[in-house]
C-alpha distance (Angstrom), angle and dihedral (degrees) to the residues before:
residue distance angle dihedral
M1 . . .
A2 3.81 . .
A3 3.78 118.9 .
P4 3.82 109.2 -95.1
F5 3.83 93.7 -131.7
L6 3.81 95.0 57.2
R7 3.78 120.5 83.3
E8 3.77 111.5 -135.8
V9 3.81 112.5 -141.9
P10 3.78 115.4 -169.1
I11 3.83 113.6 -128.5
D12 3.76 118.8 -142.3
P13 3.85 108.5 -127.1
G14 3.83 91.8 -138.0
A15 3.81 92.1 53.5
A16 3.80 90.6 49.9
I17 3.82 90.8 54.0
V18 3.81 92.2 49.7
K19 3.81 91.9 47.1
K20 3.79 90.9 51.6
A21 3.82 91.9 48.9
F22 3.80 92.5 55.1
R23 3.80 96.5 41.2
R24 3.82 111.8 120.4
E25 3.76 114.3 -129.5
R26 3.79 115.3 -124.4
V27 3.81 111.8 -113.6
L28 3.78 111.5 -146.9
R29 3.81 109.7 -153.2
D30 3.76 128.3 -163.6
R31 3.81 105.9 -109.5
H32 3.80 89.8 -152.6
D33 3.80 94.5 54.7
P34 3.83 113.0 71.2
L35 3.80 90.2 -171.1
A36 3.81 90.1 67.6
H37 3.82 88.0 80.6
P38 3.83 125.2 85.7
D39 3.81 122.1 -99.8
H40 3.80 96.8 -103.0
F41 3.80 89.2 57.3
L42 3.82 93.4 45.8
I43 3.81 93.6 48.4
G44 3.79 92.0 49.7
R45 3.80 93.7 47.9
Y46 3.79 103.8 32.1
G47 3.82 105.5 16.5
F48 3.82 93.8 -121.5
S49 3.79 136.8 84.0
R50 3.79 122.5 -119.4
Q51 3.81 92.4 -94.5
G52 3.81 90.1 46.7
I53 3.80 91.6 54.1
I54 3.80 90.9 47.3
Y55 3.82 89.3 52.7
L56 3.82 91.7 49.8
R57 3.79 90.0 47.3
S58 3.80 92.2 55.3
L59 3.81 90.2 45.9
L60 3.81 96.4 50.0
E61 3.80 102.5 31.4
P62 3.84 95.2 97.7
H63 3.81 89.8 53.3
V64 3.81 103.9 39.8
A65 3.81 106.2 29.5
N66 3.79 115.9 119.1
G67 3.78 115.3 -119.9
T68 3.79 92.2 -131.8
R69 3.79 141.5 29.0
R70 3.79 91.9 -146.7
S71 3.82 119.2 123.4
K72 3.81 89.3 21.3
A73 3.81 94.2 -68.6
L74 3.80 115.3 -161.5
T75 3.78 118.2 -93.9
V76 3.80 119.6 -124.9
T77 3.81 89.7 -105.4
Q78 3.81 92.2 52.2
T79 3.80 91.4 45.9
L80 3.80 92.0 50.8
C81 3.80 95.1 45.2
I82 3.81 93.2 50.2
A83 3.81 89.4 56.7
L84 3.81 93.5 42.2
R85 3.80 90.0 52.1
F86 3.80 89.9 54.1
F87 3.83 93.2 46.6
R88 3.79 90.7 45.8
R89 3.81 99.0 49.0
G90 3.79 105.3 18.6
T91 3.80 91.8 -144.7
F92 3.79 127.2 154.6
L93 3.78 115.9 -76.3
Y94 3.79 92.0 -113.8
A95 3.83 89.3 56.5
V96 3.80 90.7 53.2
G97 3.80 90.0 44.9
D98 3.80 93.0 49.6
A99 3.81 91.5 48.4
E100 3.80 92.8 49.3
H101 3.85 95.0 34.7
I102 3.81 92.9 -120.3
A103 3.80 132.8 128.6
N104 3.81 118.6 -100.3
A105 3.80 93.5 -117.8
T106 3.80 90.5 54.1
V107 3.80 90.9 48.6
S108 3.81 91.3 52.3
R109 3.81 93.5 48.9
T110 3.80 91.3 45.5
I111 3.80 95.0 51.3
R112 3.80 91.0 48.2
K113 3.79 91.6 50.1
V114 3.81 91.1 52.9
Y115 3.81 98.8 45.2
L116 3.80 91.0 48.2
G117 3.80 88.8 49.1
L118 3.81 91.1 51.3
K119 3.80 91.0 47.9
R120 3.82 88.4 63.7
F121 3.82 88.3 66.8
L122 3.81 96.9 51.4
N123 3.81 94.4 108.4
V124 3.80 91.0 44.6
F125 3.79 98.7 55.1
V126 3.82 101.6 22.8
R127 3.80 109.1 59.6
F128 3.78 131.5 157.9
P129 2.96 128.2 -103.6
G130 3.79 85.1 7.2
H131 3.77 147.7 -88.5
A132 3.82 90.2 -77.6
E133 3.80 98.3 50.8
G134 3.78 124.3 -163.9
Q135 3.76 129.7 11.3
P136 3.85 99.0 3.6
I137 3.83 90.3 65.9
K138 3.80 91.9 49.2
N139 3.80 90.8 46.2
G140 3.79 90.8 52.5
F141 3.79 92.7 54.6
Y142 3.81 93.8 40.7
A143 3.81 90.5 55.4
I144 3.82 90.6 60.6
A145 3.80 100.5 61.3
G146 3.80 109.2 -22.0
F147 3.81 96.0 -94.2
P148 3.83 106.9 152.1
N149 3.80 133.8 -135.3
V150 3.84 96.6 6.1
I151 3.81 117.8 155.5
G152 3.81 99.5 170.0
V153 3.80 149.4 -2.2
V154 3.80 117.8 -128.0
D155 3.80 127.5 -154.2
C156 3.79 140.9 139.7
I157 3.78 132.4 -123.9
Q158 3.79 127.9 -158.1
I159 3.82 113.4 -132.2
P160 3.84 111.9 -163.8
I161 3.80 113.4 -132.8
K162 3.78 139.7 179.8
A163 3.80 106.1 -77.8
P164 3.82 111.8 -108.3
S165 3.81 119.1 -126.8
R166 3.82 86.5 -100.4
P167 3.83 104.0 33.6
G168 3.82 96.2 -177.2
D169 3.79 110.8 142.0
F170 3.81 92.7 7.3
V171 3.82 91.6 77.2
N172 3.80 105.8 90.6
G173 3.79 130.8 -154.9
K174 3.81 91.4 -82.6
G175 3.79 92.3 57.9
F176 3.81 103.1 -108.5
A177 3.80 131.7 104.7
S178 3.78 114.9 -100.8
I179 3.76 147.3 139.7
N180 3.81 119.2 -116.0
V181 3.81 110.1 -134.5
Q182 3.80 123.0 -164.1
I183 3.80 115.5 -145.8
I184 3.79 130.7 -176.9
S185 3.80 118.4 -163.0
D186 3.78 135.0 -169.2
S187 3.80 127.0 -141.1
A188 3.83 92.4 -89.1
C189 3.83 92.8 57.5
L190 3.81 91.8 -105.8
I191 3.79 114.0 141.7
S192 3.81 110.2 -125.0
N193 3.81 99.3 178.6
V194 3.81 137.4 18.9
E195 3.81 130.6 -175.3
A196 3.80 109.4 -170.0
K197 3.80 108.5 168.0
W198 3.80 108.5 82.0
P199 3.83 129.0 104.3
G200 3.79 117.1 -115.5
S201 3.80 95.6 -106.1
V202 3.82 94.3 60.2
H203 3.81 113.2 107.0
N204 3.81 120.7 -113.9
S205 3.79 91.6 -124.5
R206 3.81 93.2 54.0
I207 3.79 91.9 50.0
F208 3.78 90.3 55.1
R209 3.82 96.5 42.3
E210 3.82 91.5 52.6
S211 3.80 95.5 44.4
D212 3.80 124.1 107.9
L213 3.80 87.7 -124.3
C214 3.81 92.4 60.9
K215 3.80 90.4 49.9
A216 3.80 89.5 50.8
F217 3.81 90.4 52.5
E218 3.80 89.8 50.2
R219 3.82 88.9 54.7
G220 3.80 89.7 53.0
A221 3.81 94.4 -111.9
Y222 3.82 94.7 144.2
D223 3.79 133.8 52.4
G224 3.78 104.9 -143.2
V225 3.80 142.9 38.4
L226 3.78 139.0 -95.8
I227 3.79 123.4 -135.4
G228 3.79 125.8 -143.6
D229 3.78 141.4 165.2
G230 3.78 128.4 -93.5
S231 3.79 93.6 -78.5
Y232 3.81 89.8 76.7
A233 3.79 127.4 74.2
C234 3.80 115.2 -114.5
L235 3.81 108.1 -107.7
P236 3.81 131.9 173.9
F237 3.83 88.1 -99.3
L238 3.84 99.4 32.0
M239 3.79 117.6 64.4
T240 3.81 118.7 -159.6
P241 3.82 132.0 177.8
Y242 3.79 124.6 -87.3
A243 3.80 107.6 -99.4
D244 3.82 92.6 -141.8
P245 3.81 107.7 14.9
T246 3.77 122.2 -163.8
P247 3.81 118.8 -131.8
G248 3.78 112.9 -87.4
P249 3.82 124.9 26.6
Q250 3.82 96.7 9.2
S251 3.81 92.3 50.7
A252 3.81 90.5 46.3
Y253 3.82 89.3 50.2
N254 3.82 91.3 51.3
A255 3.80 92.3 47.8
A256 3.82 92.0 51.4
L257 3.80 91.2 47.3
V258 3.82 92.1 51.3
R259 3.80 92.3 49.5
T260 3.80 91.7 48.2
R261 3.81 91.8 47.7
A262 3.80 88.6 56.3
Q263 3.82 87.1 81.5
M264 3.79 87.6 69.6
E265 3.80 91.6 53.6
M266 3.79 89.0 50.6
T267 3.81 91.1 49.1
L268 3.81 92.8 50.9
E269 3.81 91.4 47.0
K270 3.80 90.5 53.9
L271 3.81 92.4 45.1
K272 3.80 93.6 50.4
G273 3.79 91.6 39.6
R274 3.78 92.9 56.4
F275 3.81 95.3 40.6
Q276 3.78 112.2 36.5
C277 3.80 90.8 175.1
L278 3.82 85.6 82.7
G279 3.79 88.0 71.2
G280 3.81 87.5 75.9
L281 3.81 132.1 -15.2
R282 3.82 116.4 -155.2
V283 3.79 93.0 -156.2
A284 3.81 139.0 93.9
P285 3.82 117.4 -76.9
S286 3.83 95.2 -104.9
R287 3.80 92.1 52.6
A288 3.80 90.9 44.6
C289 3.81 89.9 55.8
D290 3.82 91.4 51.5
I291 3.82 91.7 48.6
V292 3.81 91.3 50.8
V293 3.81 90.6 52.0
A294 3.82 90.3 49.1
C295 3.81 90.9 51.2
V296 3.82 90.8 50.1
V297 3.81 90.5 52.1
L298 3.82 90.2 48.7
H299 3.81 90.8 47.2
N300 3.80 91.6 55.7
I301 3.79 92.4 45.7
A302 3.81 89.9 50.7
T303 3.82 91.8 46.9
I304 3.81 93.7 48.2
R305 3.81 90.6 47.8
K306 3.84 90.8 45.0
E307 3.78 93.1 -124.1
R308 3.79 113.6 179.3
V309 3.81 115.0 -101.3
P310 3.83 109.0 -124.2
A311 3.80 113.3 -117.8
V312 3.81 107.3 -111.0
P313 3.81 136.8 149.9
L314 3.80 110.0 -89.2
Q315 3.78 116.6 -106.6
P316 3.80 118.0 -134.7
N317 3.79 118.0 -108.9
N318 3.79 104.3 -116.4
N319 3.78 92.4 -162.8
D320 3.80 114.4 121.2
P321 3.82 104.2 -174.5
G322 3.80 97.2 -176.3
E323 3.80 121.8 -177.6
P324 3.82 123.6 -18.8
M325 3.79 112.7 -83.7
H326 3.81 92.5 -153.3
A327 3.80 127.9 45.4
D328 3.78 120.5 -113.5
Q329 3.78 114.0 -92.7
A330 3.80 118.5 -121.4
R331 3.82 90.0 -127.1
G332 3.79 89.5 50.4
R333 3.80 92.3 52.5
A334 3.81 90.1 47.1
T335 3.82 91.1 52.3
R336 3.80 91.1 48.1
D337 3.82 92.0 49.1
G338 3.81 90.0 49.6
I339 3.82 92.5 52.4
T340 3.80 90.3 46.7
A341 3.81 94.3 50.7
Q342 3.81 95.1 43.8
H343 3.81 100.9 42.1
F344 3.80 107.3 21.1
G345 3.79 103.0 30.6
């Protein structure tokens, strides 16, 4: 006999069959295996798809694998995903640890192991002038706005860091501690050069003039030119805008240069979109430099593999280039005038 306080509702047999047909089966996932989740979840949390994480795992396994499985040591996949979660979100270590159910000290050691492992592949994935050397790079830039002979766009980005005990040169013109990172990009948003070692107060132009890449250009090692903004001096191999262009060819030259430089803005947006940790690193300067290099390597891997860029609000570029630190060279101005007359006249 049914309980008197329960209302019995008859169930139509046909409705029960339909309900059973449309019932979604529960999928029980292994909490210890991040790859058990679908791609949209992995991209949002780690910045890479399942196949992308598997590729990174095979790449880094010799450098990050634990020598033992005793005491429930982390697997290579877990190690990688802990670091990717930090790079992706840039949260405090305790937040990463809480999310992954791991102690803060373990999180810190794990992230360091991964970014040092990625740093080993800098010269593999970050190559100047690019992976497709020669005319294809120039053709890619020329297709944007008709600017000839370009093999890269140079700019710097300020990465906020935890202020050292003696901030000194790390305090930039906007009053916060940072490192100033030089990046060169190609037309496909691949990063072909990175200089991550300078305090935030160092001028963009000085970073470039003291780089090995600048010295190589001076030796005539590369056939082509870079383009930069007005914070750089005009050199025979570095084209910058006219400070006060006249109507006609000079204005057309400046407009083409600005449109071509937009590839750098797109590259930086993708880099900071994938790796929000670059919005502010709460670590010492030396560690911040290593993390930036690791993120650049990951960015190129993601770009080559055509990984989807997670949708995130854009972070402002804190770089304030200011006036050129070095005067334009006569040979640089002559080269610029020649390009203007031949291609924009």
